[in-house]
Residue frames relative to the residue before (quaternion, step in Angstrom):
aa qw qx qy qz dx dy dz
M 1.0000 0.0000 0.0000 0.0000 0.00 0.00 0.00
S 0.4350 -0.6974 0.4952 0.2815 3.61 -0.89 0.81
A 0.6529 -0.5041 0.3728 0.4249 3.52 -1.33 0.38
Q 0.6367 0.5467 -0.3402 0.4242 3.55 0.95 -0.86
R 0.7112 0.4302 -0.2805 0.4800 3.58 0.83 -0.80
T 0.5679 0.6049 -0.3634 0.4238 3.60 1.14 -0.58
Y 0.7784 0.3160 -0.1513 0.5210 3.52 0.95 -0.83
D 0.5054 0.5834 -0.4588 0.4402 3.54 1.16 0.51
L 0.4711 -0.7110 0.4535 0.2587 3.55 -0.45 1.31
A 0.6742 0.5158 -0.3031 0.4330 3.63 0.87 -0.99
R 0.7808 0.3183 -0.1641 0.5119 3.59 0.95 -0.79
A 0.4230 0.7205 -0.4472 0.3192 3.60 1.24 0.02
R 0.6438 -0.5121 0.3949 0.4090 3.53 -1.26 0.40
P 0.5321 -0.6514 0.4143 0.3476 3.65 -0.95 0.70
A 0.5501 -0.5836 0.4921 0.3387 3.47 -1.20 0.56
V 0.7574 0.2999 -0.1352 0.5640 3.54 0.97 -0.95
P 0.3873 -0.7410 0.4924 0.2417 3.72 -0.44 1.06
A 0.6205 -0.5490 0.4024 0.3894 3.53 -1.17 0.47
G 0.7701 0.3134 -0.2538 0.4943 3.51 -0.93 0.97
F 0.6234 0.5399 -0.3374 0.4539 3.62 1.28 -0.13
Q 0.4587 0.7134 -0.4641 0.2554 3.58 1.06 -0.35
R 0.6813 0.5096 -0.2861 0.4407 3.63 0.82 -1.02
P 0.6795 0.4955 -0.2899 0.4569 3.54 0.85 -0.98
F 0.6512 0.5132 -0.3059 0.4679 3.51 1.11 -0.86
V 0.6170 0.5372 -0.3375 0.4657 3.63 1.00 -0.69
V 0.6578 0.5106 -0.2877 0.4730 3.54 0.98 -1.01
A 0.6787 0.4800 -0.3128 0.4595 3.60 0.87 -0.92
S 0.6158 0.5545 -0.3449 0.4408 3.58 1.00 -0.71
V 0.7039 0.4730 -0.2566 0.4637 3.54 0.89 -0.95
L 0.6509 0.4911 -0.3196 0.4827 3.60 1.07 -0.70
G 0.6090 0.5502 -0.3449 0.4555 3.57 1.11 -0.76
A 0.6907 0.4873 -0.2840 0.4526 3.56 0.89 -0.91
L 0.5899 0.5585 -0.3358 0.4768 3.56 1.16 -0.57
V 0.6775 0.4975 -0.2908 0.4571 3.48 0.88 -1.01
V 0.6169 0.5283 -0.3334 0.4788 3.61 0.94 -0.88
L 0.7011 0.4604 -0.3015 0.4534 3.63 0.75 -0.92
L 0.7442 0.4508 -0.2852 0.4020 3.57 0.65 -0.98
V 0.6576 0.4810 -0.3131 0.4880 3.51 1.02 -0.76
G 0.6179 0.5657 -0.3255 0.4384 3.54 1.07 -0.73
L 0.6769 0.4838 -0.2743 0.4822 3.53 0.96 -0.98
A 0.6531 0.5370 -0.3296 0.4201 3.56 1.04 -0.78
H 0.7869 0.2937 -0.1415 0.5240 3.58 1.23 -0.59
A 0.3188 0.7862 -0.4733 0.2370 3.54 1.29 0.22
G 0.8355 0.2036 -0.1684 0.4817 3.49 -0.95 0.95
E 0.5129 0.6632 -0.4162 0.3519 3.62 1.22 -0.14
S 0.1364 -0.7749 0.6091 0.0997 3.56 -1.21 0.42
A 0.6864 0.4147 -0.2904 0.5220 3.58 1.09 0.48
A 0.5973 -0.5676 0.4445 0.3514 3.58 -1.28 0.37
S 0.3863 -0.6896 0.5591 0.2501 3.55 -1.08 0.68
G 0.6985 -0.4490 0.3019 0.4683 3.62 -1.13 0.07
F 0.6274 0.5304 -0.3156 0.4748 3.51 1.04 -0.81
D 0.6473 0.5421 -0.3070 0.4392 3.52 0.93 -1.00
A 0.6690 0.4924 -0.2972 0.4708 3.62 0.92 -0.89
W 0.6399 0.5146 -0.3370 0.4606 3.58 0.98 -0.83
A 0.6603 0.5171 -0.3051 0.4511 3.59 0.92 -0.96
E 0.6633 0.5196 -0.3159 0.4361 3.55 0.93 -0.80
R 0.6455 0.4788 -0.3234 0.4995 3.53 1.09 -0.71
A 0.6189 0.5562 -0.3273 0.4478 3.63 0.98 -0.74
A 0.6965 0.4820 -0.2545 0.4666 3.61 1.00 -0.90
A 0.6714 0.5388 -0.3036 0.4083 3.55 1.14 -0.52
F 0.0933 0.8108 -0.5684 0.1041 3.62 0.73 1.06
P 0.5195 -0.6671 0.4377 0.3058 3.57 -0.99 0.81
D 0.2603 0.7337 -0.5833 0.2318 3.52 -0.67 1.20
A 0.4677 -0.7254 0.4165 0.2856 3.58 -0.68 1.02
G 0.7285 0.4102 -0.2081 0.5076 3.60 1.26 -0.64
R 0.3630 0.7759 -0.4779 0.1945 3.57 1.22 0.00
F 0.6565 0.5109 -0.3267 0.4486 3.65 0.79 -0.83
E 0.6777 0.4989 -0.3004 0.4490 3.51 0.85 -1.07
M 0.6588 0.5022 -0.3146 0.4635 3.65 0.98 -0.78
A 0.6154 0.5471 -0.3258 0.4646 3.56 1.10 -0.67
V 0.6233 0.5432 -0.3188 0.4635 3.56 1.07 -0.81
L 0.6702 0.5150 -0.2909 0.4483 3.51 1.00 -0.94
V 0.6564 0.4943 -0.3041 0.4821 3.54 1.00 -0.89
D 0.6449 0.5282 -0.3132 0.4549 3.56 0.95 -0.88
F 0.5973 0.5844 -0.3602 0.4148 3.69 1.01 -0.72
A 0.5998 0.5922 -0.3649 0.3955 3.60 1.08 -0.78
A 0.7637 0.3341 -0.1923 0.5178 3.60 1.11 -0.50
E 0.4389 0.6246 -0.4845 0.4271 3.60 1.28 0.32
P 0.7182 -0.4856 0.2720 0.4176 3.58 -1.15 0.51
V 0.6972 0.4590 -0.2756 0.4767 3.61 0.84 -0.88
G 0.6784 0.5048 -0.2698 0.4606 3.46 1.00 -0.97
A 0.6323 0.5408 -0.3008 0.4661 3.52 1.03 -0.82
A 0.6495 0.5244 -0.3049 0.4585 3.53 1.06 -0.85
I 0.6482 0.5026 -0.3076 0.4823 3.56 1.11 -0.78
V 0.6458 0.5101 -0.3241 0.4666 3.60 0.98 -0.81
V 0.6472 0.5075 -0.3170 0.4724 3.56 0.87 -0.89
A 0.6672 0.4854 -0.3206 0.4653 3.65 0.81 -0.88
L 0.6609 0.5075 -0.3094 0.4582 3.65 0.87 -0.87
V 0.7461 0.4080 -0.2564 0.4594 3.58 0.68 -0.98
S 0.6455 0.4938 -0.3393 0.4738 3.57 0.95 -0.71
G 0.6397 0.5320 -0.3148 0.4567 3.55 1.08 -0.75
L 0.6170 0.5054 -0.3333 0.5028 3.61 1.08 -0.70
C 0.6604 0.4959 -0.3391 0.4505 3.65 0.77 -0.86
W 0.6626 0.5125 -0.3091 0.4504 3.53 0.95 -0.92
A 0.6716 0.4991 -0.3052 0.4546 3.60 0.94 -0.88
L 0.7095 0.4267 -0.2736 0.4896 3.55 1.12 -0.50
G 0.5620 -0.6323 0.3637 0.3899 3.58 1.33 0.21
R 0.5418 0.5928 -0.4366 0.4055 3.68 1.13 0.28
V 0.1149 -0.8604 0.4941 0.0482 3.54 0.63 1.26
R 0.6562 0.5025 -0.3274 0.4580 3.63 0.95 -0.89
L 0.6504 0.4998 -0.3235 0.4718 3.65 0.97 -0.65
A 0.5831 0.5529 -0.3657 0.4696 3.58 1.20 -0.58
V 0.6532 0.5048 -0.2972 0.4798 3.57 1.06 -0.93
L 0.6450 0.5280 -0.3043 0.4610 3.55 1.03 -0.85
T 0.6046 0.5631 -0.3591 0.4341 3.57 1.04 -0.66
V 0.6501 0.5113 -0.2931 0.4796 3.52 1.02 -0.85
A 0.6424 0.5380 -0.2783 0.4694 3.50 1.13 -0.86
C 0.5348 0.6358 -0.4173 0.3683 3.60 1.19 -0.33
L 0.5364 0.5955 -0.3983 0.4461 3.57 1.30 -0.19
V 0.5146 0.6387 -0.4197 0.3888 3.69 1.15 -0.36
P 0.6809 0.4679 -0.3343 0.4534 3.66 0.64 -0.91
A 0.6389 0.5142 -0.3481 0.4541 3.63 0.92 -0.74
F 0.7037 0.4389 -0.2969 0.4733 3.59 0.84 -0.78
A 0.5794 0.5706 -0.3711 0.4483 3.60 1.15 -0.57
T 0.6346 0.5231 -0.3677 0.4341 3.62 0.97 -0.61
M 0.6093 0.5467 -0.3884 0.4232 3.58 1.03 -0.47
V 0.6146 0.5084 -0.3285 0.5060 3.60 1.14 -0.62
L 0.6905 0.4893 -0.2956 0.4431 3.59 0.87 -0.91
K 0.5625 0.5894 -0.3828 0.4355 3.60 1.11 -0.62
D 0.6840 0.4825 -0.2951 0.4607 3.55 0.88 -0.90
F 0.6500 0.5332 -0.3093 0.4445 3.57 1.08 -0.78
F 0.7716 0.3528 -0.2115 0.4852 3.59 0.79 -0.90
G 0.3086 -0.8287 0.4462 0.1378 3.59 1.17 -0.30
R 0.4243 0.6753 -0.5187 0.3082 3.66 1.03 0.45
T 0.1372 -0.8124 0.5653 0.0405 3.53 -1.01 0.80
I 0.1363 -0.7514 0.6436 0.0512 3.54 -1.40 0.39
N 0.8490 0.1998 -0.1312 0.4712 3.54 -1.18 0.52
G 0.7546 -0.4269 0.2166 0.4488 3.52 0.86 0.95
G 0.8221 -0.3001 0.1046 0.4723 3.61 1.06 0.73
Y 0.4964 0.6423 -0.4505 0.3717 3.57 1.18 0.09
L 0.4434 -0.6925 0.4951 0.2807 3.58 -0.73 1.04
S 0.1578 -0.8552 0.4937 -0.0022 3.59 -0.85 1.05
Y 0.7685 0.3690 -0.1919 0.4863 3.61 0.97 -0.65
P 0.5895 -0.3508 -0.7246 0.0663 1.54 -1.46 2.13
S 0.6342 -0.5636 0.3825 0.3658 3.58 -1.28 0.22
G 0.3828 -0.7623 0.4906 0.1782 3.50 -0.66 1.18
H 0.5852 0.5771 -0.3324 0.4625 3.49 1.27 -0.64
T 0.6878 0.4666 -0.2792 0.4809 3.55 0.86 -1.00
A 0.6135 0.5579 -0.3426 0.4415 3.58 1.02 -0.74
F 0.6716 0.4923 -0.2912 0.4709 3.59 0.92 -0.99
A 0.6879 0.4804 -0.3148 0.4437 3.63 0.76 -0.99
T 0.6429 0.5130 -0.3196 0.4705 3.60 1.02 -0.71
A 0.6454 0.5480 -0.3108 0.4320 3.53 0.94 -0.85
I 0.6619 0.4847 -0.2888 0.4934 3.57 0.98 -0.97
A 0.6304 0.5508 -0.3290 0.4369 3.61 1.01 -0.69
V 0.6068 0.5395 -0.3311 0.4808 3.53 1.12 -0.77
V 0.6729 0.4821 -0.3172 0.4628 3.60 0.84 -0.86
L 0.6445 0.5254 -0.3256 0.4500 3.54 0.92 -0.76
G 0.6321 0.5268 -0.3076 0.4778 3.54 1.12 -0.84
L 0.6474 0.5015 -0.3148 0.4799 3.60 1.01 -0.75
L 0.6177 0.5532 -0.3203 0.4581 3.55 1.10 -0.79
V 0.6597 0.5041 -0.2810 0.4813 3.58 0.88 -1.02
A 0.6767 0.5110 -0.2970 0.4389 3.57 0.86 -1.03
D 0.6893 0.4638 -0.2929 0.4733 3.58 1.05 -0.72
L 0.6368 0.5528 -0.3226 0.4300 3.52 0.95 -0.85
F 0.7745 0.3452 -0.1456 0.5097 3.57 0.96 -0.94
A 0.3415 -0.7637 0.4789 0.2661 3.57 1.33 0.04
L 0.1418 0.8358 -0.5143 0.1295 3.54 0.80 0.99
R 0.5612 -0.5948 0.4564 0.3507 3.54 -1.09 0.73
R 0.6560 -0.5565 0.3033 0.4099 3.55 -1.06 0.60
A 0.6659 0.5138 -0.3236 0.4335 3.64 0.85 -0.81
T 0.6628 0.4812 -0.3022 0.4877 3.54 1.01 -0.89
A 0.6469 0.5389 -0.3228 0.4324 3.57 0.97 -0.84
L 0.6446 0.5306 -0.2976 0.4630 3.52 1.03 -0.85
L 0.6263 0.5158 -0.3325 0.4807 3.58 1.13 -0.81
V 0.6632 0.5138 -0.3096 0.4476 3.55 0.92 -0.92
I 0.6649 0.4905 -0.3095 0.4707 3.60 0.87 -0.91
T 0.6837 0.4822 -0.2879 0.4660 3.60 0.83 -0.99
G 0.6693 0.5013 -0.3370 0.4327 3.65 0.90 -0.85
L 0.6587 0.5192 -0.3017 0.4533 3.54 1.00 -0.83
A 0.6257 0.5213 -0.3167 0.4863 3.59 1.08 -0.79
L 0.6930 0.4754 -0.2915 0.4569 3.54 0.85 -0.87
A 0.6463 0.5335 -0.3128 0.4470 3.54 1.01 -0.86
C 0.7217 0.4370 -0.2510 0.4745 3.60 0.79 -1.09
G 0.6327 0.5337 -0.3198 0.4611 3.56 1.04 -0.80
A 0.6784 0.4711 -0.2897 0.4836 3.61 0.98 -0.84
E 0.6180 0.5274 -0.3614 0.4576 3.63 0.98 -0.62
M 0.6745 0.4783 -0.2926 0.4802 3.58 0.91 -0.91
A 0.6213 0.5426 -0.3312 0.4582 3.59 1.01 -0.80
W 0.6324 0.5103 -0.3351 0.4768 3.61 1.02 -0.87
A 0.6515 0.5112 -0.3360 0.4488 3.59 0.82 -0.83
Q 0.6645 0.5119 -0.3165 0.4429 3.62 0.92 -0.81
L 0.6509 0.4969 -0.3088 0.4839 3.54 1.11 -0.79
T 0.6458 0.5225 -0.3182 0.4569 3.59 0.94 -0.85
L 0.7254 0.4080 -0.2499 0.4948 3.61 0.95 -0.78
D 0.3752 -0.7553 0.4597 0.2783 3.61 1.33 -0.05
T 0.4375 0.6925 -0.4698 0.3290 3.57 1.00 0.87
H 0.7730 0.1482 -0.0896 0.6104 3.61 1.32 -0.17
Y 0.4433 -0.6074 0.5819 0.3098 3.44 -1.44 0.42
A 0.6512 -0.5273 0.3640 0.4066 3.58 -1.19 0.39
T 0.6737 0.4839 -0.3112 0.4638 3.57 0.96 -0.74
D 0.5339 0.5825 -0.4030 0.4618 3.62 1.23 -0.24
T 0.6579 0.4917 -0.3007 0.4847 3.59 1.01 -0.90
L 0.6236 0.5258 -0.3541 0.4575 3.59 1.02 -0.68
G 0.6723 0.4578 -0.3184 0.4870 3.55 0.97 -0.72
G 0.6010 0.5469 -0.3641 0.4551 3.60 1.09 -0.40
F 0.6258 0.5263 -0.2967 0.4933 3.50 1.03 -0.90
A 0.6790 0.4888 -0.2824 0.4693 3.59 0.84 -0.98
T 0.6137 0.5477 -0.3619 0.4387 3.65 0.98 -0.73
A 0.6649 0.4805 -0.3118 0.4794 3.61 0.96 -0.87
I 0.6551 0.4914 -0.3322 0.4680 3.64 0.89 -0.79
A 0.6361 0.5059 -0.3447 0.4697 3.63 1.05 -0.60
L 0.7867 0.4090 -0.1822 0.4250 3.60 0.79 -0.96
V 0.6724 0.5412 -0.3267 0.3850 3.60 0.78 -0.99
P 0.6631 0.4699 -0.3378 0.4748 3.67 0.86 -0.88
A 0.6360 0.5406 -0.3167 0.4505 3.58 1.02 -0.77
L 0.6690 0.4964 -0.2909 0.4705 3.56 1.00 -0.84
A 0.6285 0.5267 -0.3287 0.4686 3.50 1.08 -0.78
L 0.6626 0.4888 -0.3143 0.4725 3.61 0.90 -0.76
V 0.6476 0.5035 -0.3389 0.4608 3.57 0.98 -0.74
I 0.6167 0.5435 -0.3332 0.4618 3.61 1.05 -0.83
D 0.6993 0.4616 -0.2862 0.4648 3.63 0.85 -0.92
T 0.6238 0.5284 -0.3395 0.4652 3.58 1.10 -0.68
A 0.6743 0.5013 -0.2942 0.4556 3.58 0.91 -0.95
A 0.6555 0.5208 -0.2866 0.4658 3.57 1.05 -0.95
D 0.6687 0.4837 -0.3001 0.4784 3.58 0.94 -0.85
G 0.5881 0.5441 -0.3549 0.4818 3.58 1.19 -0.53
L 0.6465 0.5057 -0.3319 0.4649 3.53 0.96 -0.75
R 0.6269 0.5514 -0.3281 0.4419 3.56 0.99 -0.84
R 0.6697 0.4912 -0.2879 0.4767 3.56 0.95 -0.93
G 0.7118 0.4221 -0.2516 0.5018 3.57 1.15 -0.67
G 0.5788 -0.6081 0.3813 0.3871 3.61 1.26 0.03
G 0.0136 -0.8375 0.5420 -0.0683 3.51 0.69 1.21
T 0.2867 -0.7436 0.5754 0.1839 3.58 -1.11 0.53
P 0.6340 -0.5631 0.3820 0.3674 3.58 -1.17 0.69
V 0.4535 -0.6556 0.5239 0.3002 3.58 -1.19 0.65
């Protein structure tokens, strides 16, 4: 593929590999259901559930640098940190000619913003009134992980089953790491982080499909190189 075509959004490689459309639709629907069901189960609460309390104890392993490590992980999803992460990952995707994945990386901010709306809807609070469900930090970390999984799957032309394992594994690992940080810093309940993870799973596949659909529409209409 020529450099011109590589950086043409309309003709760029798809964000969603062939054969992934159905699994992505299923993942999006399941993610939305989890967000709704867990949110309704804890709507209006201001205390940890039994599971939340257990998870917080499990996350509190003894380590002198645990808090400092949690602060560093948390920073990656703070406004400045998230901007840096988005710039780095989108720049990497662009440099490798995965233009649609570069656009999807920027769109990873959507799940984080969506959690702000959902927080008002469900009304769960922590630490004296701070809205907590779902976790925007966990949503962002999971969303970026999905993009990285798609990038790896495309770069190495992985088979669908292997690619899905890579994408799922990265999403779980990054989501769990951010969830641990939120529990360590006492900014979220464990179920808040589950809701954040599910928010990303609901939205990122849908956003990827929308980007591909829009870009393919440009191609049919005669898109011009970026």
